[in-house]
SEROLUM-339528 format. One record per residue: residue number from 1; residue in one letter; x, y, z of N, C-alpha, C in turn. Coordinates in nm, 2 decimals, decimal comma, m for minus. Layout:
N
[pt NUM; 'A'; [X; Y; Z]; [X; Y; Z]; [X; Y; Z]]
...
//
This chain:
74
[pt 1; 'M'; [2,27; 0,70; 3,07]; [2,41; 0,77; 3,09]; [2,50; 0,73; 3,00]]
[pt 2; 'L'; [2,52; 0,61; 2,97]; [2,63; 0,57; 2,88]; [2,62; 0,58; 2,75]]
[pt 3; 'A'; [2,46; 0,56; 2,71]; [2,40; 0,59; 2,56]; [2,42; 0,72; 2,53]]
[pt 4; 'S'; [2,37; 0,83; 2,65]; [2,35; 0,96; 2,65]; [2,48; 1,02; 2,58]]
[pt 5; 'S'; [2,62; 0,96; 2,66]; [2,75; 1,05; 2,63]; [2,81; 0,98; 2,48]]
[pt 6; 'G'; [2,74; 0,87; 2,46]; [2,81; 0,82; 2,30]; [2,86; 0,72; 2,31]]
[pt 7; 'G'; [2,84; 0,65; 2,47]; [2,89; 0,50; 2,45]; [2,80; 0,41; 2,39]]
[pt 8; 'S'; [2,89; 0,27; 2,40]; [2,82; 0,15; 2,35]; [2,71; 0,09; 2,49]]
[pt 9; 'A'; [2,60; 0,07; 2,42]; [2,49; m0,02; 2,51]; [2,44; m0,14; 2,47]]
[pt 10; 'V'; [2,53; m0,21; 2,41]; [2,53; m0,33; 2,34]; [2,48; m0,42; 2,47]]
[pt 11; 'S'; [2,57; m0,46; 2,56]; [2,54; m0,53; 2,65]; [2,40; m0,53; 2,74]]
[pt 12; 'L'; [2,40; m0,38; 2,74]; [2,27; m0,33; 2,84]; [2,13; m0,35; 2,76]]
[pt 13; 'L'; [2,15; m0,36; 2,62]; [2,02; m0,40; 2,50]; [2,02; m0,54; 2,52]]
[pt 14; 'E'; [2,13; m0,59; 2,49]; [2,10; m0,75; 2,53]; [2,01; m0,78; 2,66]]
[pt 15; 'A'; [2,09; m0,75; 2,75]; [2,03; m0,78; 2,90]; [1,85; m0,74; 2,92]]
[pt 16; 'I'; [1,86; m0,64; 2,84]; [1,67; m0,57; 2,84]; [1,63; m0,69; 2,75]]
[pt 17; 'R'; [1,66; m0,69; 2,63]; [1,62; m0,80; 2,57]; [1,57; m0,97; 2,61]]
[pt 18; 'A'; [1,67; m0,99; 2,71]; [1,67; m1,12; 2,80]; [1,59; m1,09; 2,89]]
[pt 19; 'A'; [1,55; m0,98; 2,96]; [1,42; m0,95; 3,04]; [1,31; m0,96; 2,99]]
[pt 20; 'F'; [1,29; m0,91; 2,83]; [1,17; m0,89; 2,75]; [1,11; m1,06; 2,79]]
[pt 21; 'R'; [1,20; m1,13; 2,77]; [1,17; m1,30; 2,72]; [1,16; m1,37; 2,82]]
[pt 22; 'F'; [1,19; m1,33; 2,94]; [1,15; m1,37; 3,08]; [0,99; m1,38; 3,11]]
[pt 23; 'D'; [0,97; m1,56; 3,11]; [0,83; m1,60; 3,15]; [0,84; m1,70; 3,22]]
[pt 24; 'L'; [0,83; m1,72; 3,37]; [0,86; m1,81; 3,44]; [0,73; m1,86; 3,51]]
[pt 25; 'P'; [0,63; m1,97; 3,47]; [0,51; m2,01; 3,51]; [0,52; m2,00; 3,67]]
[pt 26; 'G'; [0,39; m1,96; 3,71]; [0,39; m1,94; 3,83]; [0,42; m1,77; 3,94]]
[pt 27; 'D'; [0,52; m1,72; 3,86]; [0,58; m1,63; 3,91]; [0,49; m1,50; 3,91]]
[pt 28; 'S'; [0,48; m1,45; 3,98]; [0,36; m1,31; 4,00]; [0,42; m1,21; 3,89]]
[pt 29; 'Q'; [0,55; m1,15; 3,91]; [0,60; m1,05; 3,82]; [0,62; m1,07; 3,71]]
[pt 30; 'S'; [0,64; m1,22; 3,66]; [0,68; m1,29; 3,53]; [0,50; m1,27; 3,44]]
[pt 31; 'A'; [0,41; m1,30; 3,54]; [0,30; m1,30; 3,49]; [0,24; m1,17; 3,45]]
[pt 32; 'E'; [0,27; m1,07; 3,53]; [0,26; m0,91; 3,53]; [0,28; m0,85; 3,39]]
[pt 33; 'F'; [0,42; m0,89; 3,41]; [0,49; m0,85; 3,28]; [0,43; m0,91; 3,14]]
[pt 34; 'Q'; [0,40; m1,04; 3,13]; [0,34; m1,07; 3,05]; [0,20; m1,03; 3,02]]
[pt 35; 'R'; [0,15; m0,98; 3,10]; [0,01; m0,91; 3,08]; [0,03; m0,77; 3,00]]
[pt 36; 'L'; [0,13; m0,69; 3,05]; [0,18; m0,58; 3,01]; [0,23; m0,59; 2,89]]
[pt 37; 'L'; [0,30; m0,70; 2,86]; [0,36; m0,69; 2,70]; [0,23; m0,72; 2,59]]
[pt 38; 'A'; [0,12; m0,81; 2,65]; [m0,01; m0,84; 2,58]; [m0,09; m0,71; 2,56]]
[pt 39; 'G'; [m0,09; m0,61; 2,65]; [m0,20; m0,55; 2,66]; [m0,17; m0,38; 2,64]]
[pt 40; 'E'; [m0,02; m0,35; 2,64]; [0,00; m0,22; 2,61]; [0,09; m0,21; 2,46]]
[pt 41; 'A'; [0,10; m0,08; 2,41]; [0,18; m0,05; 2,32]; [0,34; m0,07; 2,35]]
[pt 42; 'A'; [0,42; m0,09; 2,26]; [0,59; m0,10; 2,28]; [0,65; 0,02; 2,33]]
[pt 43; 'P'; [0,60; 0,17; 2,28]; [0,68; 0,29; 2,36]; [0,63; 0,29; 2,52]]
[pt 44; 'R'; [0,49; 0,26; 2,51]; [0,43; 0,32; 2,66]; [0,51; 0,20; 2,74]]
[pt 45; 'I'; [0,56; 0,09; 2,71]; [0,63; m0,03; 2,78]; [0,77; 0,02; 2,80]]
[pt 46; 'A'; [0,82; 0,09; 2,71]; [0,95; 0,16; 2,74]; [0,96; 0,28; 2,82]]
[pt 47; 'E'; [0,85; 0,35; 2,83]; [0,85; 0,45; 2,92]; [0,83; 0,40; 3,05]]
[pt 48; 'V'; [0,71; 0,32; 3,11]; [0,66; 0,27; 3,23]; [0,78; 0,16; 3,28]]
[pt 49; 'V'; [0,80; 0,11; 3,22]; [0,92; m0,04; 3,27]; [1,05; 0,01; 3,27]]
[pt 50; 'C'; [1,07; 0,10; 3,15]; [1,23; 0,11; 3,16]; [1,27; 0,24; 3,20]]
[pt 51; 'G'; [1,17; 0,34; 3,20]; [1,19; 0,47; 3,22]; [1,26; 0,55; 3,14]]
[pt 52; 'L'; [1,24; 0,51; 3,03]; [1,26; 0,59; 2,89]; [1,17; 0,69; 2,81]]
[pt 53; 'A'; [1,22; 0,81; 2,78]; [1,11; 0,86; 2,75]; [1,17; 0,89; 2,60]]
[pt 54; 'P'; [1,07; 0,93; 2,49]; [1,10; 0,95; 2,37]; [1,19; 1,06; 2,33]]
[pt 55; 'G'; [1,26; 1,03; 2,25]; [1,41; 1,12; 2,25]; [1,53; 1,07; 2,33]]
[pt 56; 'H'; [1,53; 0,99; 2,41]; [1,63; 0,90; 2,47]; [1,69; 0,83; 2,36]]
[pt 57; 'P'; [1,84; 0,82; 2,39]; [1,91; 0,74; 2,30]; [1,87; 0,62; 2,27]]
[pt 58; 'L'; [1,81; 0,53; 2,36]; [1,82; 0,40; 2,39]; [1,64; 0,38; 2,35]]
[pt 59; 'F'; [1,58; 0,49; 2,35]; [1,43; 0,47; 2,33]; [1,37; 0,40; 2,25]]
[pt 60; 'D'; [1,42; 0,41; 2,08]; [1,40; 0,33; 1,97]; [1,44; 0,21; 1,98]]
[pt 61; 'A'; [1,54; 0,16; 2,00]; [1,61; 0,04; 2,01]; [1,57; m0,06; 2,10]]
[pt 62; 'V'; [1,51; 0,02; 2,23]; [1,43; m0,06; 2,32]; [1,29; m0,09; 2,27]]
[pt 63; 'T'; [1,21; 0,00; 2,22]; [1,09; m0,01; 2,16]; [1,06; m0,11; 2,06]]
[pt 64; 'R'; [1,19; m0,13; 1,98]; [1,16; m0,22; 1,87]; [1,21; m0,35; 1,92]]
[pt 65; 'D'; [1,30; m0,38; 2,02]; [1,27; m0,49; 2,15]; [1,17; m0,54; 2,20]]
[pt 66; 'I'; [1,10; m0,45; 2,26]; [0,96; m0,49; 2,30]; [0,85; m0,55; 2,19]]
[pt 67; 'A'; [0,88; m0,47; 2,10]; [0,75; m0,48; 2,00]; [0,83; m0,63; 1,95]]
[pt 68; 'A'; [0,93; m0,67; 1,93]; [0,98; m0,83; 1,90]; [0,94; m0,91; 1,99]]
[pt 69; 'A'; [0,94; m0,89; 2,14]; [0,92; m0,97; 2,19]; [0,78; m0,98; 2,22]]
[pt 70; 'Q'; [0,68; m0,88; 2,16]; [0,54; m0,88; 2,20]; [0,50; m1,01; 2,07]]
[pt 71; 'R'; [0,56; m0,98; 1,97]; [0,54; m1,09; 1,84]; [0,56; m1,22; 1,90]]
[pt 72; 'V'; [0,66; m1,24; 1,95]; [0,70; m1,39; 2,00]; [0,58; m1,42; 2,12]]
[pt 73; 'S'; [0,57; m1,32; 2,21]; [0,47; m1,39; 2,32]; [0,33; m1,41; 2,25]]
[pt 74; 'R'; [0,28; m1,38; 2,15]; [0,16; m1,38; 2,09]; [0,11; m1,54; 2,03]]
//
């Protein structure tokens, strides 16, 4: 809603980037997310995990952040 109304989403995007880097050994949700990062395309993750559809004001930025997390995790 914030991004849709033209507000700044800088802090939200920073939090999303931090979540994409989360990798706690032994944590089942962390392991599932890492599998998702390794096996799905960034736009698909933005849709499924973040609930963002193409055309949403944050979709492109979040997709770029997911792709960056994918490059780091490989």
